[in-house]
N, C-alpha and C positions, 0 to 999 in steps of 0.2 A: 203107506201109513204104518204097516207092520214093521217095515225096515227102520223107520224113525224110532218106534217104540223099542225095538231090539237094540238099537244103538244107544239109546238112553239107559236101558237096563245094563248094557255092557259097561258104560261109563260109571254107573253107580256101583256096579260090582267091582270094578277096578279100584274105586275110591275106598271101598271097604277094606281092601287088602293092603293099602298103602300104610306102612308103619309110621307111627308118629315119632318125630325126633325126640330123643331123650333130653330131658331138662337137666342141666348141670346144677345139682342141688348144693347150695352153699349154706352150711349151718352157722357160719360166723354171724354174730348179731348184727343187725342193721346199724349203720353209722349213726342214725338218729338216736337209737337206744344207747349206744356207746357214749355219744356226746352228753346225753342226759346223765348217765352214770358219772362221767368225769366232772360235770358241774356240781352234782350232789356231793361227791367226795371232796371237791375243792371247798365248797361252802361248809361242809361238816368239819373239815380240817381247821378252817379259820375259827369256827365256833369252838372247836376243841381247845384252841389256845386260850380262849377266855375261860373255859372250864378249868384248865390246868391252873391258871392264876387264881381263880376263885377257890379251887380245892386247897391251894397253899394257904390262902387267907383264912379259910374256915375250918378245914379238916385235917391239915397236915400234922403229923406227930413229930416229936423231937428226933426220934430215931431215924425216921424216913428223911427228914431234913438233913441230918448230919451225914447220912450216906451220900447225898448229892454234894454236900460241901466238901467231903473228902475226895470225891472224884474230881471236882473242879480244881481244888488245890493241887492234886496230883498231876492233872493235865498242865497246870500253870508252871510247875517246877520241874517236870520231866524233860528229857532230851527229845530230839525229833523222832527217833526210832520208837521210843515207848509211847509217845503221844499218838503216833500213827497207828501203832498196834491197838491202842485203846479205841480210837475213833473207828478204825477198820472193823474191829470186832463188833462194835455196836451196829455199824451199818450192815454187816453180814447177817446179823440176827434178823433184821427187818427184811433184807433182801431174800434170805432163805425162806422166811415165812411166806413172802409173796410167791416165790417159785413153787413151794409145796402146795399152797392153796390154788395156784393157777393151773397146776397139772393134776388136780384131783377133782373128782365128781363133786358138785355142789360146793366147791371151794369159793365160787363166785358170791355165795351168800355171806361169807365172813371176811372176804379179802379187803373190803372197804375199811375194816377196823384197823388195819395195819398202819396206814398214814395218820389216821385219827389218833391212834395211841401215841405215835411219835410227836405229833403237834401238841398233844396234851402235856407231855413231858417238857416240851419246849416252853409252853406257857408257865408251867410250874417252875422251871429253872429261871425264867425271866423274872417272875415275882420274887423268887428267893434272892436273886442277885440284887434287886432293888431294895428289898427289906434288910438284908444283911450288910451290904456294902455301899448303899446309897449311890452317890454320883459316880464313884469308882466302879461300882457294880454295873451301873447303866452304861458307862463308857466301855467297860470290858465286854458287855453283851453286844453293844452296837458294833464293835470292831470284830469280835471273834465268833459270837453265837448267832446273831441275827442273819448275817450273810450265809453262814454255814447251814443253819436250819432251813432257811428259805430255799436254798438250792437243793439240799438233800431231800427235803420234804416234797419238793416239786418233782424230783426224779422218782421218788417213791410213789407218788400219785401216778406217774407215767407207767411204772412197773405194775401198779395195781390195775391200771386200765388194760394193759396187755394180758395180765393174769386173769382178769374178769372175762375177757373175750375168749381166751383159750379154755377156761373152765366151763364157760357157757356152751362152747362148741362141743366139748366132751359130754356134757350133760345131755345136750340135744341128741347126740349120737346114740346114747343108751335109751333115752325115752322114746325117740321117734324112729329108732333103728335105721339110721342113715349113716353114711360115711362122711367124714370131714373133707373139706376141700384139700386137694393135693398140695402138699408143701406148707400147710398151715402150721404144723409143729416146727418145721425148720425155720419158718419166718418168725415165729414166736421166740425161738431160742436165739436167733440172731439179734432181734430187737432187745431182748432181755439182757444179753451179754453186753451190747453197746451201751445201754442205759446204765448198767452196773459199772462198767469201766469209767463212764463219766462221773458217776457218783463217787467212786473210790478215788478218782483223780482229784476231785474237789476236796475230799478228806485229806489227801496228800498235801494240797496247797495250804489248807487250814492248819495242818500239823506244822508246816514250815513257819507260818506266821506266828503260831503259838510259841514254838520253840525260840523264835527270834525276838519277839516283842512282849510276850505275856507277862514276864516278870517285871516289866517297867510300870505296870499298873498294880498298885498295892491293894491287896484284898485282905484287910485286917479287921 
């Protein structure tokens, strides 16, 4: 009987000294939360298009309107190189903002405003084209602006999603004093670069279309 008790105590003693396996802590947000964020940003961007059109109809000033008219006419009449420089510079502003917010603490709080801002201007430009140039403005928008804004705003939402995940991970590292998953930053940079290249390549295609066919649609 004493032997049995001693054996049980020996087993219990051994169990106490068995080290528990370390858990691999991953501070990347759960896929469910990321999907919810993507859906919210997508719906907000669509709603922002309507807000941009409403802003043009109710609150736009003549100076603000003329600024966009000058940009549109410049894009229509310039050569391929200058058009691409203009579109590329606009894209880089939004892309750089996503990158800065995505690699900063608490940038995930504000990063959703980046695609929403761009779609707001898309709605504003669409309303302006219809009001100023009627059917020609609608045709010009359908050929050159609608595909361009649809693709580039979609890529911007993808960049926002990656930036949100990265910023959230960095924030959790500071608050919870944990380390990020190994290779998370490298994966973020690779995805960010690939999405950016796709965005700029579509701007290149749209620049070619504008340089080749934009002047055939009269905007007077």
